[in-house]
KELUMSE-9529 format. One line per field, with one value per residue (C-alpha): residue number from 1; residue in one letter; chain; x, y, z. Coordinates in steps of 0.1 Angstrom, whole numbers, plus 2048, in hexadecimal, padded with zeros to 3 digits. Layout:
num = c(NUM,...)
residu = c(A,...)
chaine = c(A,...)
x = c(X,...)
y = c(Y,...)
z = c(Z,...)
END
This chain:
num = c(1,2,3,4,5,6,7,8,9,10,11,12,13,14,15,16,17,18,19,20,21,22,23,24,25,26,27,28,29,30,31,32,33,34,35,36,37,38,39,40,41,42,43,44,45,46,47,48,49,50,51,52,53,54,55,56,57,58,59,60,61,62,63,64,65,66,67,68,69,70,71,72,73,74,75,76,77,78,79,80,81,82,83,84,85,86,87,88,89,90,91,92,93,94,95,96,97,98,99,100,101,102,103,104,105,106,107,108,109,110,111,112,113,114,115,116,117,118,119,120,121,122,123,124,125,126,127,128,129,130,131,132,133,134,135,136,137,138,139,140,141,142,143,144,145,146,147,148,149,150,151,152,153,154,155,156,157,158,159,160,161,162,163,164,165,166,167,168,169,170,171,172,173,174,175,176,177,178,179,180,181,182,183,184,185,186,187,188,189,190,191,192,193,194,195,196,197,198,199,200,201,202,203,204,205,206,207,208,209,210,211,212,213,214,215,216,217,218,219,220,221,222,223,224,225,226,227,228,229,230,231,232,233,234,235,236,237,238,239,240,241,242,243,244,245,246,247,248,249,250,251,252,253,254,255,256,257,258,259,260,261,262,263,264,265,266,267,268,269,270,271,272,273,274,275,276,277,278,279,280,281,282,283,284,285,286,287,288,289,290,291,292,293,294,295,296,297,298,299,300,301,302,303,304,305,306,307,308,309,310,311,312,313,314,315,316,317,318,319,320,321,322,323,324,325,326,327,328,329,330,331,332,333,334,335,336,337,338,339,340,341,342,343,344,345,346,347,348,349,350,351,352,353,354,355,356,357,358,359,360,361,362,363,364,365,366,367,368,369,370,371,372,373,374,375,376,377,378,379,380,381,382,383,384,385,386,387,388,389,390,391,392,393,394,395,396,397,398,399,400,401,402,403)
residu = c(M,A,R,P,P,R,P,A,A,A,A,G,P,L,A,H,P,H,R,R,P,H,R,R,P,R,R,R,P,R,R,G,R,R,G,G,R,Q,R,P,R,R,R,R,A,R,P,H,P,E,G,R,R,R,P,G,R,P,P,R,Q,R,V,V,V,G,R,P,P,G,A,R,M,S,L,F,V,V,Q,A,T,R,G,G,R,V,E,A,S,S,P,V,D,V,A,V,V,D,A,A,G,R,L,F,G,H,A,G,D,A,A,R,C,T,W,W,R,S,A,A,K,P,F,Q,A,A,A,C,V,R,A,G,A,A,D,R,F,G,F,D,D,S,A,L,A,L,A,C,A,S,H,S,S,D,D,E,H,T,S,L,A,R,Q,M,L,R,A,C,G,C,T,E,D,D,L,A,C,G,G,H,P,P,L,S,P,R,V,H,E,R,L,V,R,E,G,I,T,P,S,S,A,H,S,N,C,S,G,K,H,A,A,M,L,A,L,A,R,H,L,G,A,D,V,R,G,Y,E,G,P,E,H,P,V,Q,R,R,V,L,A,E,V,R,A,G,T,G,L,H,E,A,S,V,A,T,A,G,D,G,C,R,A,P,T,F,W,L,P,L,A,A,M,A,R,A,W,A,R,L,G,T,D,D,D,A,V,L,A,R,L,R,R,A,M,V,A,H,P,T,L,V,A,G,R,D,R,A,C,T,R,F,I,A,D,G,G,G,A,V,V,V,K,V,G,A,E,G,V,Y,C,A,A,L,P,G,Q,G,L,G,V,A,L,K,V,H,C,G,D,A,R,F,A,P,V,A,L,G,A,V,L,A,R,L,D,E,R,L,G,L,G,L,P,H,D,A,W,R,A,V,A,C,P,S,V,Q,D,T,R,G,D,V,V,G,G,L,V,A,D,G,A,L,V,F,A)
chaine = c(A,A,A,A,A,A,A,A,A,A,A,A,A,A,A,A,A,A,A,A,A,A,A,A,A,A,A,A,A,A,A,A,A,A,A,A,A,A,A,A,A,A,A,A,A,A,A,A,A,A,A,A,A,A,A,A,A,A,A,A,A,A,A,A,A,A,A,A,A,A,A,A,A,A,A,A,A,A,A,A,A,A,A,A,A,A,A,A,A,A,A,A,A,A,A,A,A,A,A,A,A,A,A,A,A,A,A,A,A,A,A,A,A,A,A,A,A,A,A,A,A,A,A,A,A,A,A,A,A,A,A,A,A,A,A,A,A,A,A,A,A,A,A,A,A,A,A,A,A,A,A,A,A,A,A,A,A,A,A,A,A,A,A,A,A,A,A,A,A,A,A,A,A,A,A,A,A,A,A,A,A,A,A,A,A,A,A,A,A,A,A,A,A,A,A,A,A,A,A,A,A,A,A,A,A,A,A,A,A,A,A,A,A,A,A,A,A,A,A,A,A,A,A,A,A,A,A,A,A,A,A,A,A,A,A,A,A,A,A,A,A,A,A,A,A,A,A,A,A,A,A,A,A,A,A,A,A,A,A,A,A,A,A,A,A,A,A,A,A,A,A,A,A,A,A,A,A,A,A,A,A,A,A,A,A,A,A,A,A,A,A,A,A,A,A,A,A,A,A,A,A,A,A,A,A,A,A,A,A,A,A,A,A,A,A,A,A,A,A,A,A,A,A,A,A,A,A,A,A,A,A,A,A,A,A,A,A,A,A,A,A,A,A,A,A,A,A,A,A,A,A,A,A,A,A,A,A,A,A,A,A,A,A,A,A,A,A,A,A,A,A,A,A,A,A,A,A,A,A,A,A,A,A,A,A,A,A,A,A,A,A,A,A,A,A,A,A,A,A,A,A,A,A)
x = c(B6C,B76,B5A,B5D,B69,B50,B4F,B62,B51,B43,B3E,B1B,AFA,B00,B1F,B0E,AF4,AEC,AE4,AC0,AAE,AAC,A8D,A7A,A7A,A5B,A42,A41,A1F,A05,A03,9E3,9DE,9EE,A0A,9FE,9FD,9DE,9C7,9C4,9A5,989,96F,94B,938,916,8F8,8E7,8C5,8B5,8C9,8E1,8D5,8DB,8D9,8B5,8A7,893,89E,88E,874,87C,860,853,83D,819,817,815,836,83D,828,83A,83E,829,82D,816,825,814,823,81E,823,829,82C,829,848,84A,852,84D,845,841,83B,81C,817,7F6,7E3,7C1,7B4,794,784,795,7B8,7BE,7D2,7BD,7D5,7F3,80C,82F,831,810,821,830,82A,820,80B,7E5,7E0,7BC,7B2,7AD,791,773,783,78A,767,75B,767,74D,731,738,739,717,723,715,6F2,6F3,6FB,6E4,6FF,6ED,6FD,709,71B,72A,736,747,759,768,771,78F,777,77D,773,755,738,724,743,74B,727,722,741,736,714,724,739,719,707,721,725,747,754,76B,786,785,793,7B6,7BA,7C5,7B9,7C9,7C3,7A6,7AF,799,7A9,785,77E,79F,79B,779,786,7A2,789,773,791,788,7A5,7A0,798,799,776,785,79D,797,798,77C,763,779,783,75E,757,774,769,746,755,768,749,736,752,752,778,78A,785,7A7,7C2,7AB,7C2,7DD,7E6,7DF,7BD,79F,793,7B2,7B4,791,79C,7BB,7A4,78F,7B0,7BB,799,798,7BB,7BE,7DF,7EB,7EF,814,818,806,81C,80D,819,808,7F5,7F3,7D3,7E6,7D0,7E4,7E9,7F4,812,804,80A,7F6,7E6,7D9,7CA,7BA,7AC,79C,78C,77F,76E,75F,750,73D,71E,730,736,717,72B,743,724,712,731,734,710,714,732,71F,700,714,733,737,73C,757,76C,75D,74D,76E,780,789,77A,758,75B,765,748,72C,732,738,715,720,734,755,75B,77D,791,7B1,7CF,7EC,80D,800,7E9,7C7,7AF,78E,774,760,741,733,754,75F,780,795,7B0,7CE,7E9,807,818,83B,841,824,818,7F2,7EC,7F7,7E2,7BF,7CF,7DF,7BD,7A9,7C1,7BF,79A,79B,7B1,797,77B,78C,791,76F,758,74C,73F,74F,74A,76D,762,752,772,788,78C,79C,7AA,7B9,7BE,7CE,7EC,7E4,7F7,7ED,7D4,7C3,7D4,7DA,7FF,801,7EF,7F2,7F0,7F5,803,807,7F6,7E9,7F6,7D7,7DA)
y = c(852,856,851,834,83C,83C,81F,822,830,817,81A,81D,82C,820,834,84C,83A,859,86E,877,862,871,885,887,8AA,8BE,8C3,8E5,8F5,8F3,910,91E,92A,94C,93E,945,92D,918,913,8F0,8DE,8DC,8C2,8CD,8CB,8B8,8CF,8D2,8C4,8E6,8F7,913,92C,952,968,974,957,93A,917,909,8EE,8CD,8C0,89E,88A,885,8A7,8CB,8DF,8F1,8DB,8D3,8AF,8A1,880,868,84F,833,82A,80B,815,800,810,832,82E,828,803,804,81E,821,83E,83D,84C,859,865,876,87A,883,870,885,87E,89E,89D,8AA,8A2,88C,882,874,868,867,859,83B,81B,7FB,7DC,7E2,7BF,7B9,7DE,7D8,7C0,7D7,7DD,7B8,7B1,7CD,7B7,79D,7B5,7CA,7AB,7A0,781,78C,791,771,75C,76F,77F,796,7B1,799,786,7A5,7B0,78F,793,7B3,7A3,797,784,772,750,74E,737,753,75A,736,72C,74A,744,71F,72C,744,726,710,72D,72E,708,706,6F4,6FB,6E8,702,71D,727,736,71D,71B,72D,734,74D,772,774,764,75C,748,738,72B,71D,709,6FB,6F1,6E0,6D0,6E0,6E5,705,6FF,716,723,72F,745,769,76E,752,76C,77E,75C,750,771,76B,746,754,76D,751,73C,75B,761,73D,73A,71E,720,710,72A,746,756,75A,77D,774,763,777,77C,78E,7A2,7AF,7B5,7C8,7DE,7E8,7F0,807,818,81F,82B,83D,82C,81B,7F6,7F9,80C,7F2,7D5,7B6,79A,77C,784,76C,75C,758,773,790,7AF,7D1,7E9,80C,82E,837,855,83C,825,843,850,82D,82E,851,843,827,842,854,849,851,82C,817,7F7,805,816,7F4,7E5,801,7FE,7D9,7DE,7F8,7E1,7C3,7CE,7AD,79B,7B4,7A9,79A,7A5,7AC,7BB,7DE,7E1,7D7,7EF,80C,806,7FB,817,832,82C,82D,84E,839,81A,808,7EB,7DE,7D0,7BA,7CA,7EA,7F5,805,816,82A,83D,85B,85A,87A,88E,87B,874,855,84D,835,82F,818,810,80E,7F0,7DD,7D6,7CB,7DA,7FD,800,806,81D,832,833,83D,85B,866,865,87B,894,894,898,8B6,8C6,8BE,8BB,898,88E,86C,854,854,849,829,823,826,801,7FD,81F,822,7FF,7F5,7DD,7C3,7A8,783,78A,7A6,7C3,7E2,7E9,800,80A,814,838,84D,86E,887,8A0,8A1,8BC,8C8,8D5)
z = c(8EC,8C8,8AE,897,874,857,840,821,803,7EB,7C5,7B7,7C3,7E8,7EB,802,819,82D,80F,808,7EC,7CB,7C5,7A4,795,79C,77F,770,776,75A,743,733,710,719,72B,74D,76A,767,787,793,789,7A3,7A7,79F,7BF,7BF,7BF,7E1,7E2,7E9,7CF,7D1,7EC,7EC,809,80F,7F9,808,7FD,7DE,7E2,7D2,7BC,7C7,7AF,7C0,7D1,7C3,7BF,7DF,7F6,816,821,83D,84F,85F,879,88C,8AD,8C3,8E8,906,92A,91B,904,8DF,8D7,8B1,898,872,859,843,820,818,7F8,7F8,7D4,7C3,7A6,78D,79A,7AC,7CB,7EA,805,80D,827,81E,7F9,7E7,7CA,7DC,7C9,7DB,7D4,7D6,7E6,7F2,7F1,7CC,7D0,7C8,7A6,7A1,7A8,791,773,77C,77F,761,74B,757,768,78A,77C,768,786,79F,7B5,7CD,7E3,7FD,7E1,7D3,7F6,7FA,7D9,7E7,809,81C,833,854,848,85D,855,844,82D,823,81D,806,7F3,7ED,7E3,7C8,7BB,7B8,7A6,789,787,798,7B8,7D3,7C0,7A5,7BD,7B6,7D9,7F3,817,835,859,85D,861,880,8A1,8AC,88D,88D,8AF,8A8,88A,89F,8B9,8A0,88D,86B,853,840,81C,7FD,807,828,814,81D,7F6,7ED,7E4,7CC,7BC,7BA,7A7,78F,788,780,768,757,752,746,72C,721,72B,73C,762,765,769,76E,786,76B,75F,73A,741,733,756,762,741,74B,76F,763,74D,76C,77E,761,760,785,78A,769,761,741,741,73C,75C,770,77B,78A,79F,7B0,7D0,7EE,7DD,7BC,7AA,79C,7B2,7A4,7AA,7AC,7BA,7D9,7C7,7AB,7C6,7D6,7B5,7AE,7D1,7CB,7AD,7C1,7D8,7BC,7A7,786,780,787,78C,7A6,7B7,7B9,7CA,7E2,7EC,7F1,809,81C,81E,829,83E,851,830,826,843,864,885,896,87A,872,84F,85D,879,862,849,863,87B,860,852,82E,833,82E,81B,821,817,827,813,81F,82A,838,81C,822,80A,811,7FE,80B,7F6,801,7F8,7D9,7E9,7EB,804,800,81A,81F,840,83A,850,844,865,863,885,87A,85B,86B,885,869,856,875,879,855,856,875,863,845,85E,86D,84A,83D,85A,852,873,874,891,89E,8C2,8B3,89F,8BE,8C3,8A0,89B,8BD,8CA,8EA,8F0,90A,91C,91C,939,928,93B,926,924,906,8E6,8C1,8B8,898,896,879,862,83E,826,812,7EF)
END
């Protein structure tokens, strides 16, 4: 079969439809100053975190604030197990510091910043004692322990808080903290059975607020708005925080805590330094508060609470205070060391487990002879079902890096 004839040529650019499209002429290569061909520009590669390595040389260590140069990283992890398998886990940052601010040991990032929350209460109470308000209104060691407490709202706690208010001429209506369900499930169930609605005196912070009201009365300041950051009471509290942590005022951010009083944004190492000072006798006010907490551990928390167990069973060798969202602080009076830790996930169940493990590592290092068997119920608690059968547990694993 004969091929069909090609279409007649047309005028213009479409005269040859099968011809390749016109190409733009290629650019001439760039010339250098001497007329030679210039090499193409190459993008500068980002530096490797460990630096440029040469054969036979070890990688350079990155310098991380809060730990000495060349120190290796260590990590603490708290795990919740069920049926022998890990159900949940969270890393933990730890700082162990002496009263001079020297880092003794750490895990994770000792310079991590977080809110101090209720672990700051001994230093908030120090403002009341240092100004002379505690002596003026007759606050004994039990009242000072309650001023440092996150209590369980038991009868002994609420009655003492109301007694402190009467001593300084205030009432429960003057408390800025609102009521909330007790931290202790046992006390919460009792209040529900008795039909009692928690008042401001039932707040776990009522002792701290009673001490702040006493300070306001002592200073002759208005008791209204005493929880505000610019009130003379809170300016005194901030001075105590600065003195304990060694930080300047500009580097301490504040925000409202759950009880409306200010809380403080600090590095863990600064918290640990303040708690190390609490464990020494260099500051008479802090030493007085520490002795009050040791003498009345049940007032610091409650009969079924971890803080009370750590202090009471430790016999004064350890003074501790929990903070919300996974914060825990401790002082080792015999060693002049302070501990501060933060559980990343903020689980309140994980914090005492992490503290128990950190104290165990310090005991191995320093030979403190701490009663870990007595702490097992709070440091290694079991996970139970609704009938009380054990189905798992909470454990901590990790090591401290010592300077």
